[in-house]
N, C-alpha and C positions, 0 to 999 in steps of 0.2 A: 659718505660713499660709497658702493663694492666695489671693487676693480671687475669682482667678474660679472657683474651685469652689465658693465663699461665693455670688458671683450665681447662676451656675446652679442651685445649690439652693436656693435662695429664690425664683427665677420657677419652677421646680418645684414648689414648694410651693403658691404662688399661683396656676398653672393647677388645683389642686384647689380651691382658692375657686369658678373660672372655670367647671370641666364644673359644680360643686354649684349652682351659677345657673342652667345652660343644664339641667340635670334638672330644676328646680324652673318651668323658664319662666320666671324673672324675665329673663334674656336673650334673647330670643325667638329664631326659626327667622331667619337671612336678615341677622342683624346682625354685625359683625365677627370675633366672637371665636366661639370652640368649635368642634367638631367639621365641620372644611368636606368631609365624602364626602357624595358625589349620597345615599346610603342615610338618611343623617340630615337631608337637604334637602327630603324627598317630603312632611312634611306636619308640622304642631307631633307630635303623637304619636310620631313617628318620631325627634323634636329630643328629646321628653324620655327617650324610651324607650334610647336611645341612649348618650347622654349618663348618663342614670342607671346600665346597666351599664358601662360606662365607668371610673366613679368611684370605686370600688373598687380593682380591678388597677390603675389608672393611681397612685392615693395612695399604694398600697401600697410601689411605686417611689419615689414619689416622694419618701417618706418617706426610704426607704434611699438613696437619693441624697442629701437633705441631710445622714443621719448620714455618709456617708461624705466629705462635703464638711469639715466636722467631725473627721474620720477623727486629722487633724495634728496635733490636740492630745495628741491620746492615745499615734499613732505616728506623728515628727517623719517618717521613714522613707519614709514615702509621698507625702510634700508636693506630689514632683515629677508621682507618679502621681493624684491627687485631683481635679484639675479633667478628667482622664480619664475615671478612672472614675466620677464624680457624673455628666458630661455621658449615659454610654453606658447609665448605669442608666437616667435619665429618658427617654432616647429609644426602650430598649426599651420601660419603661412605658407613653410612649405607643402605641406601636404595638401591643402588647397591650389595652390597653384602644379602642385604636379597632378592633380586631379585634373584638374583644368586643362594642363599639358599636355596627358594622354589624349583628351578626347579629341583634342585639337589635333593630335600629330595620327590617332585613327580617321579622321575626315580626311585628313592630306596624304594618308595613306590609299585612301579609297577614290579618292581622285583622282590620284597617280595611276591606279589601279584599270579606273574605268577610262581613260585618258590611252592608258595600250591597248584596251579591249576593242 
């Protein structure tokens, strides 16, 4: 089993907690962690909406990545590929989650603008 894949998988799972805390507003906007894209930085509402939308797709990929990290326990022949497969899976989850998060943040911003105007 490769320690690199295990570390990547564990970090990927840890980011689920970070996203959930950002979505609930426990980790505030402008802090050092979270999805640091301009659409999510517009307001507290966009911060929470974006992280909430990113949470589920990212969590699915993070769990799959963690399982891939453990796959050499069942399939020893994939041990050399486990770190790469785990990394790619977690990164794809981050990208898809960020895309969904930006979309939700933009909708929250538009709703906030409409309620002001």
